[in-house]
BATORTI-265768 format. One record per residue (C-alpha): residue number from 1; residue in one letter; x, y, z. Coordinates in steps of 0.25 Angstrom, whole numbers. Layout:
! residues N
<site rovo="NUM" gufi="a" x="X" y="Y" z="Z"/>
...
//
This chain:
! residues 294
<site rovo="1" gufi="m" x="412" y="295" z="356"/>
<site rovo="2" gufi="i" x="407" y="293" z="370"/>
<site rovo="3" gufi="r" x="396" y="304" z="374"/>
<site rovo="4" gufi="p" x="394" y="308" z="388"/>
<site rovo="5" gufi="l" x="381" y="306" z="396"/>
<site rovo="6" gufi="a" x="370" y="317" z="395"/>
<site rovo="7" gufi="l" x="368" y="327" z="406"/>
<site rovo="8" gufi="r" x="355" y="331" z="413"/>
<site rovo="9" gufi="h" x="350" y="344" z="418"/>
<site rovo="10" gufi="g" x="357" y="348" z="431"/>
<site rovo="11" gufi="d" x="368" y="339" z="430"/>
<site rovo="12" gufi="p" x="381" y="343" z="437"/>
<site rovo="13" gufi="v" x="392" y="347" z="427"/>
<site rovo="14" gufi="s" x="407" y="350" z="428"/>
<site rovo="15" gufi="v" x="413" y="364" z="424"/>
<site rovo="16" gufi="i" x="427" y="364" z="421"/>
<site rovo="17" gufi="a" x="438" y="374" z="416"/>
<site rovo="18" gufi="p" x="448" y="365" z="408"/>
<site rovo="19" gufi="s" x="453" y="377" z="400"/>
<site rovo="20" gufi="g" x="454" y="392" z="402"/>
<site rovo="21" gufi="p" x="449" y="401" z="413"/>
<site rovo="22" gufi="f" x="435" y="408" z="410"/>
<site rovo="23" gufi="d" x="427" y="420" z="413"/>
<site rovo="24" gufi="r" x="419" y="418" z="425"/>
<site rovo="25" gufi="p" x="406" y="426" z="421"/>
<site rovo="26" gufi="a" x="406" y="418" z="408"/>
<site rovo="27" gufi="f" x="407" y="405" z="416"/>
<site rovo="28" gufi="d" x="396" y="409" z="425"/>
<site rovo="29" gufi="r" x="387" y="412" z="414"/>
<site rovo="30" gufi="g" x="390" y="399" z="407"/>
<site rovo="31" gufi="l" x="389" y="392" z="421"/>
<site rovo="32" gufi="a" x="375" y="398" z="423"/>
<site rovo="33" gufi="r" x="370" y="392" z="410"/>
<site rovo="34" gufi="l" x="377" y="378" z="413"/>
<site rovo="35" gufi="s" x="371" y="378" z="427"/>
<site rovo="36" gufi="a" x="357" y="380" z="422"/>
<site rovo="37" gufi="r" x="358" y="366" z="416"/>
<site rovo="38" gufi="y" x="368" y="358" z="424"/>
<site rovo="39" gufi="r" x="376" y="359" z="438"/>
<site rovo="40" gufi="p" x="390" y="364" z="435"/>
<site rovo="41" gufi="v" x="401" y="359" z="444"/>
<site rovo="42" gufi="f" x="415" y="366" z="445"/>
<site rovo="43" gufi="d" x="425" y="370" z="456"/>
<site rovo="44" gufi="e" x="432" y="383" z="457"/>
<site rovo="45" gufi="g" x="444" y="378" z="450"/>
<site rovo="46" gufi="l" x="436" y="381" z="437"/>
<site rovo="47" gufi="f" x="439" y="396" z="439"/>
<site rovo="48" gufi="a" x="455" y="394" z="440"/>
<site rovo="49" gufi="r" x="464" y="402" z="431"/>
<site rovo="50" gufi="e" x="478" y="400" z="427"/>
<site rovo="51" gufi="r" x="482" y="408" z="415"/>
<site rovo="52" gufi="y" x="473" y="404" z="403"/>
<site rovo="53" gufi="l" x="469" y="391" z="410"/>
<site rovo="54" gufi="a" x="458" y="388" z="420"/>
<site rovo="55" gufi="g" x="468" y="384" z="431"/>
<site rovo="56" gufi="s" x="479" y="374" z="430"/>
<site rovo="57" gufi="d" x="479" y="362" z="421"/>
<site rovo="58" gufi="e" x="478" y="353" z="433"/>
<site rovo="59" gufi="r" x="466" y="360" z="438"/>
<site rovo="60" gufi="r" x="459" y="360" z="425"/>
<site rovo="61" gufi="l" x="462" y="345" z="422"/>
<site rovo="62" gufi="a" x="458" y="341" z="436"/>
<site rovo="63" gufi="e" x="445" y="349" z="434"/>
<site rovo="64" gufi="l" x="442" y="342" z="420"/>
<site rovo="65" gufi="t" x="445" y="328" z="426"/>
<site rovo="66" gufi="r" x="436" y="330" z="437"/>
<site rovo="67" gufi="a" x="425" y="335" z="429"/>
<site rovo="68" gufi="l" x="426" y="323" z="419"/>
<site rovo="69" gufi="t" x="427" y="313" z="430"/>
<site rovo="70" gufi="r" x="417" y="318" z="441"/>
<site rovo="71" gufi="e" x="404" y="310" z="442"/>
<site rovo="72" gufi="d" x="396" y="321" z="448"/>
<site rovo="73" gufi="t" x="396" y="330" z="435"/>
<site rovo="74" gufi="r" x="390" y="326" z="421"/>
<site rovo="75" gufi="a" x="397" y="335" z="412"/>
<site rovo="76" gufi="v" x="410" y="344" z="410"/>
<site rovo="77" gufi="f" x="408" y="359" z="405"/>
<site rovo="78" gufi="c" x="421" y="367" z="402"/>
<site rovo="79" gufi="a" x="420" y="381" z="408"/>
<site rovo="80" gufi="r" x="428" y="387" z="396"/>
<site rovo="81" gufi="g" x="438" y="384" z="385"/>
<site rovo="82" gufi="g" x="450" y="393" z="383"/>
<site rovo="83" gufi="y" x="463" y="384" z="384"/>
<site rovo="84" gufi="g" x="468" y="373" z="393"/>
<site rovo="85" gufi="a" x="460" y="360" z="390"/>
<site rovo="86" gufi="a" x="471" y="355" z="382"/>
<site rovo="87" gufi="r" x="481" y="356" z="393"/>
<site rovo="88" gufi="l" x="473" y="345" z="401"/>
<site rovo="89" gufi="l" x="472" y="334" z="390"/>
<site rovo="90" gufi="a" x="485" y="327" z="393"/>
<site rovo="91" gufi="s" x="481" y="325" z="407"/>
<site rovo="92" gufi="l" x="466" y="323" z="405"/>
<site rovo="93" gufi="k" x="461" y="309" z="408"/>
<site rovo="94" gufi="l" x="447" y="307" z="403"/>
<site rovo="95" gufi="p" x="438" y="299" z="413"/>
<site rovo="96" gufi="e" x="430" y="287" z="408"/>
<site rovo="97" gufi="s" x="417" y="294" z="411"/>
<site rovo="98" gufi="h" x="412" y="304" z="401"/>
<site rovo="99" gufi="k" x="404" y="317" z="403"/>
<site rovo="100" gufi="p" x="401" y="329" z="394"/>
<site rovo="101" gufi="l" x="412" y="339" z="392"/>
<site rovo="102" gufi="v" x="407" y="352" z="387"/>
<site rovo="103" gufi="g" x="416" y="363" z="381"/>
<site rovo="104" gufi="f" x="422" y="369" z="369"/>
<site rovo="105" gufi="s" x="434" y="377" z="365"/>
<site rovo="106" gufi="d" x="446" y="373" z="373"/>
<site rovo="107" gufi="t" x="438" y="361" z="378"/>
<site rovo="108" gufi="t" x="441" y="355" z="364"/>
<site rovo="109" gufi="a" x="453" y="349" z="370"/>
<site rovo="110" gufi="l" x="445" y="341" z="380"/>
<site rovo="111" gufi="h" x="434" y="338" z="370"/>
<site rovo="112" gufi="c" x="445" y="332" z="361"/>
<site rovo="113" gufi="a" x="451" y="323" z="373"/>
<site rovo="114" gufi="l" x="437" y="318" z="375"/>
<site rovo="115" gufi="q" x="435" y="315" z="360"/>
<site rovo="116" gufi="c" x="448" y="307" z="360"/>
<site rovo="117" gufi="a" x="443" y="299" z="371"/>
<site rovo="118" gufi="g" x="430" y="296" z="363"/>
<site rovo="119" gufi="r" x="421" y="305" z="371"/>
<site rovo="120" gufi="a" x="411" y="316" z="367"/>
<site rovo="121" gufi="s" x="411" y="330" z="373"/>
<site rovo="122" gufi="i" x="403" y="342" z="371"/>
<site rovo="123" gufi="h" x="408" y="354" z="363"/>
<site rovo="124" gufi="g" x="400" y="365" z="369"/>
<site rovo="125" gufi="p" x="400" y="378" z="377"/>
<site rovo="126" gufi="v" x="409" y="380" z="389"/>
<site rovo="127" gufi="v" x="403" y="386" z="402"/>
<site rovo="128" gufi="t" x="408" y="400" z="399"/>
<site rovo="129" gufi="h" x="402" y="399" z="385"/>
<site rovo="130" gufi="l" x="389" y="394" z="390"/>
<site rovo="131" gufi="g" x="386" y="408" z="395"/>
<site rovo="132" gufi="v" x="388" y="413" z="381"/>
<site rovo="133" gufi="v" x="381" y="403" z="371"/>
<site rovo="134" gufi="d" x="367" y="405" z="368"/>
<site rovo="135" gufi="e" x="356" y="397" z="375"/>
<site rovo="136" gufi="a" x="354" y="387" z="364"/>
<site rovo="137" gufi="t" x="369" y="383" z="364"/>
<site rovo="138" gufi="a" x="369" y="380" z="379"/>
<site rovo="139" gufi="n" x="356" y="372" z="379"/>
<site rovo="140" gufi="d" x="361" y="364" z="367"/>
<site rovo="141" gufi="l" x="373" y="360" z="375"/>
<site rovo="142" gufi="f" x="365" y="356" z="387"/>
<site rovo="143" gufi="e" x="355" y="348" z="378"/>
<site rovo="144" gufi="q" x="367" y="340" z="372"/>
<site rovo="145" gufi="l" x="372" y="337" z="385"/>
<site rovo="146" gufi="q" x="359" y="332" z="390"/>
<site rovo="147" gufi="d" x="352" y="326" z="378"/>
<site rovo="148" gufi="p" x="359" y="314" z="372"/>
<site rovo="149" gufi="a" x="349" y="315" z="360"/>
<site rovo="150" gufi="a" x="354" y="330" z="357"/>
<site rovo="151" gufi="r" x="362" y="331" z="344"/>
<site rovo="152" gufi="a" x="370" y="344" z="341"/>
<site rovo="153" gufi="s" x="367" y="350" z="328"/>
<site rovo="154" gufi="l" x="375" y="362" z="323"/>
<site rovo="155" gufi="t" x="374" y="370" z="310"/>
<site rovo="156" gufi="g" x="385" y="379" z="304"/>
<site rovo="157" gufi="q" x="389" y="383" z="290"/>
<site rovo="158" gufi="p" x="391" y="373" z="279"/>
<site rovo="159" gufi="t" x="405" y="373" z="275"/>
<site rovo="160" gufi="v" x="409" y="360" z="268"/>
<site rovo="161" gufi="a" x="398" y="351" z="263"/>
<site rovo="162" gufi="g" x="398" y="336" z="267"/>
<site rovo="163" gufi="v" x="392" y="327" z="278"/>
<site rovo="164" gufi="v" x="400" y="319" z="288"/>
<site rovo="165" gufi="e" x="398" y="313" z="301"/>
<site rovo="166" gufi="g" x="408" y="311" z="313"/>
<site rovo="167" gufi="a" x="411" y="314" z="327"/>
<site rovo="168" gufi="v" x="413" y="329" z="330"/>
<site rovo="169" gufi="l" x="426" y="332" z="336"/>
<site rovo="170" gufi="g" x="434" y="345" z="338"/>
<site rovo="171" gufi="g" x="432" y="358" z="345"/>
<site rovo="172" gufi="n" x="440" y="370" z="346"/>
<site rovo="173" gufi="l" x="449" y="371" z="334"/>
<site rovo="174" gufi="s" x="461" y="377" z="342"/>
<site rovo="175" gufi="v" x="460" y="367" z="353"/>
<site rovo="176" gufi="l" x="458" y="355" z="343"/>
<site rovo="177" gufi="t" x="470" y="358" z="334"/>
<site rovo="178" gufi="r" x="479" y="358" z="347"/>
<site rovo="179" gufi="l" x="475" y="344" z="349"/>
<site rovo="180" gufi="i" x="481" y="339" z="335"/>
<site rovo="181" gufi="g" x="492" y="329" z="337"/>
<site rovo="182" gufi="t" x="487" y="326" z="351"/>
<site rovo="183" gufi="r" x="480" y="314" z="357"/>
<site rovo="184" gufi="w" x="468" y="323" z="360"/>
<site rovo="185" gufi="l" x="464" y="326" z="346"/>
<site rovo="186" gufi="p" x="452" y="317" z="343"/>
<site rovo="187" gufi="p" x="451" y="308" z="331"/>
<site rovo="188" gufi="l" x="445" y="316" z="320"/>
<site rovo="189" gufi="d" x="443" y="305" z="310"/>
<site rovo="190" gufi="g" x="429" y="307" z="304"/>
<site rovo="191" gufi="a" x="426" y="318" z="314"/>
<site rovo="192" gufi="i" x="419" y="331" z="312"/>
<site rovo="193" gufi="l" x="429" y="341" z="316"/>
<site rovo="194" gufi="f" x="423" y="352" z="324"/>
<site rovo="195" gufi="f" x="430" y="365" z="328"/>
<site rovo="196" gufi="e" x="428" y="380" z="332"/>
<site rovo="197" gufi="d" x="437" y="391" z="337"/>
<site rovo="198" gufi="v" x="438" y="405" z="343"/>
<site rovo="199" gufi="g" x="447" y="416" z="341"/>
<site rovo="200" gufi="e" x="456" y="410" z="331"/>
<site rovo="201" gufi="r" x="460" y="418" z="318"/>
<site rovo="202" gufi="p" x="457" y="411" z="305"/>
<site rovo="203" gufi="y" x="471" y="407" z="302"/>
<site rovo="204" gufi="r" x="473" y="400" z="315"/>
<site rovo="205" gufi="l" x="460" y="392" z="312"/>
<site rovo="206" gufi="d" x="466" y="389" z="299"/>
<site rovo="207" gufi="r" x="479" y="384" z="306"/>
<site rovo="208" gufi="m" x="471" y="375" z="315"/>
<site rovo="209" gufi="w" x="464" y="369" z="303"/>
<site rovo="210" gufi="q" x="477" y="366" z="296"/>
<site rovo="211" gufi="h" x="482" y="360" z="309"/>
<site rovo="212" gufi="l" x="470" y="350" z="308"/>
<site rovo="213" gufi="a" x="472" y="348" z="294"/>
<site rovo="214" gufi="m" x="487" y="345" z="295"/>
<site rovo="215" gufi="s" x="484" y="335" z="306"/>
<site rovo="216" gufi="g" x="475" y="327" z="297"/>
<site rovo="217" gufi="a" x="463" y="330" z="306"/>
<site rovo="218" gufi="l" x="455" y="336" z="295"/>
<site rovo="219" gufi="d" x="457" y="325" z="286"/>
<site rovo="220" gufi="r" x="451" y="315" z="296"/>
<site rovo="221" gufi="v" x="438" y="323" z="300"/>
<site rovo="222" gufi="a" x="425" y="321" z="292"/>
<site rovo="223" gufi="g" x="421" y="336" z="293"/>
<site rovo="224" gufi="v" x="423" y="349" z="300"/>
<site rovo="225" gufi="a" x="413" y="357" z="309"/>
<site rovo="226" gufi="m" x="416" y="371" z="314"/>
<site rovo="227" gufi="g" x="410" y="380" z="324"/>
<site rovo="228" gufi="s" x="412" y="395" z="326"/>
<site rovo="229" gufi="f" x="425" y="402" z="326"/>
<site rovo="230" gufi="e" x="423" y="414" z="335"/>
<site rovo="231" gufi="g" x="433" y="426" z="334"/>
<site rovo="232" gufi="c" x="440" y="419" z="323"/>
<site rovo="233" gufi="t" x="440" y="430" z="312"/>
<site rovo="234" gufi="d" x="453" y="436" z="308"/>
<site rovo="235" gufi="s" x="451" y="451" z="312"/>
<site rovo="236" gufi="e" x="461" y="456" z="302"/>
<site rovo="237" gufi="e" x="458" y="448" z="290"/>
<site rovo="238" gufi="g" x="443" y="445" z="292"/>
<site rovo="239" gufi="w" x="445" y="430" z="289"/>
<site rovo="240" gufi="t" x="435" y="421" z="297"/>
<site rovo="241" gufi="a" x="438" y="408" z="303"/>
<site rovo="242" gufi="e" x="426" y="403" z="295"/>
<site rovo="243" gufi="e" x="432" y="407" z="282"/>
<site rovo="244" gufi="v" x="445" y="400" z="284"/>
<site rovo="245" gufi="l" x="439" y="388" z="290"/>
<site rovo="246" gufi="s" x="428" y="386" z="280"/>
<site rovo="247" gufi="e" x="439" y="387" z="269"/>
<site rovo="248" gufi="l" x="447" y="376" z="276"/>
<site rovo="249" gufi="a" x="435" y="367" z="278"/>
<site rovo="250" gufi="r" x="432" y="368" z="263"/>
<site rovo="251" gufi="r" x="446" y="364" z="260"/>
<site rovo="252" gufi="l" x="445" y="352" z="269"/>
<site rovo="253" gufi="g" x="432" y="348" z="261"/>
<site rovo="254" gufi="k" x="426" y="340" z="273"/>
<site rovo="255" gufi="p" x="412" y="343" z="278"/>
<site rovo="256" gufi="c" x="412" y="356" z="286"/>
<site rovo="257" gufi="v" x="402" y="365" z="294"/>
<site rovo="258" gufi="m" x="406" y="378" z="300"/>
<site rovo="259" gufi="g" x="400" y="388" z="309"/>
<site rovo="260" gufi="l" x="394" y="378" z="319"/>
<site rovo="261" gufi="p" x="388" y="385" z="331"/>
<site rovo="262" gufi="v" x="399" y="380" z="340"/>
<site rovo="263" gufi="g" x="411" y="388" z="346"/>
<site rovo="264" gufi="h" x="414" y="400" z="354"/>
<site rovo="265" gufi="g" x="402" y="409" z="350"/>
<site rovo="266" gufi="e" x="388" y="410" z="356"/>
<site rovo="267" gufi="k" x="384" y="397" z="349"/>
<site rovo="268" gufi="n" x="392" y="385" z="354"/>
<site rovo="269" gufi="r" x="383" y="373" z="351"/>
<site rovo="270" gufi="a" x="387" y="360" z="359"/>
<site rovo="271" gufi="f" x="390" y="347" z="352"/>
<site rovo="272" gufi="p" x="396" y="334" z="356"/>
<site rovo="273" gufi="l" x="411" y="332" z="352"/>
<site rovo="274" gufi="g" x="413" y="318" z="348"/>
<site rovo="275" gufi="a" x="399" y="315" z="343"/>
<site rovo="276" gufi="r" x="395" y="312" z="329"/>
<site rovo="277" gufi="a" x="389" y="322" z="320"/>
<site rovo="278" gufi="r" x="385" y="325" z="305"/>
<site rovo="279" gufi="l" x="392" y="337" z="298"/>
<site rovo="280" gufi="d" x="385" y="342" z="286"/>
<site rovo="281" gufi="g" x="394" y="352" z="279"/>
<site rovo="282" gufi="a" x="383" y="357" z="269"/>
<site rovo="283" gufi="a" x="372" y="359" z="280"/>
<site rovo="284" gufi="g" x="382" y="365" z="290"/>
<site rovo="285" gufi="t" x="378" y="355" z="301"/>
<site rovo="286" gufi="l" x="384" y="347" z="312"/>
<site rovo="287" gufi="a" x="374" y="337" z="317"/>
<site rovo="288" gufi="f" x="377" y="328" z="329"/>
<site rovo="289" gufi="l" x="373" y="313" z="328"/>
<site rovo="290" gufi="e" x="376" y="311" z="343"/>
<site rovo="291" gufi="g" x="373" y="318" z="355"/>
<site rovo="292" gufi="a" x="383" y="324" z="365"/>
<site rovo="293" gufi="v" x="379" y="315" z="377"/>
<site rovo="294" gufi="r" x="372" y="301" z="379"/>
//
């Protein structure tokens, strides 16, 4: 997996909105934190709104392509998730040059396209989330972008014992399962499958798991790592996502860790998708063997 080059303090970085429109005050708070480390570059088209999208597909695709190819910026930060990135995949042409792409949630569609092309990317806070996460989370993201020696190490809850090593692939579960059967689902053979989600009732998460299972994806992975599932408790019955998913993981029988500090909450630790890591189901750890940048 090809890793992008490291950033330096004060480098110019592109900010794009490939998915949904966003709350301006939340964006401004995150932009202030980003500006304390780098020099964000964007144009007014970023604030476009067209129904549930940040402007037309044409606008968002042009912005994404420009950000990936321009030589005067060193990284690409997504403003927000939401929905819309998958609409760009069929027309997206990745350049030969490679720079860090940072985001999560709906950005999973773009992460998967990069993984299919053999390129690593950064699963980390979008700009609107940068104003919400704690200082340690933000600093951890910046350290991984700037220090090739930095290695992400995440701790969650032990779920299924066993130790495996492999490339960490995946992202948001809802987005990931929509890519099954397409050429944008990365090869999962021997991978550590990571996923998280928000606002999905437990039965829907169960259905997504079954979709992965029926596609054969869960037969091919070496292990499973799960982040947080914000707002995923069934308010009527009281079932939690964690209860349902832990039962499914135990049935699968492969090494699994749950509750990693990654997702839509205040803790959203960054890590490199596509990099190799060691998953220890008994210890509840996911320790990366490679950095996010080179």
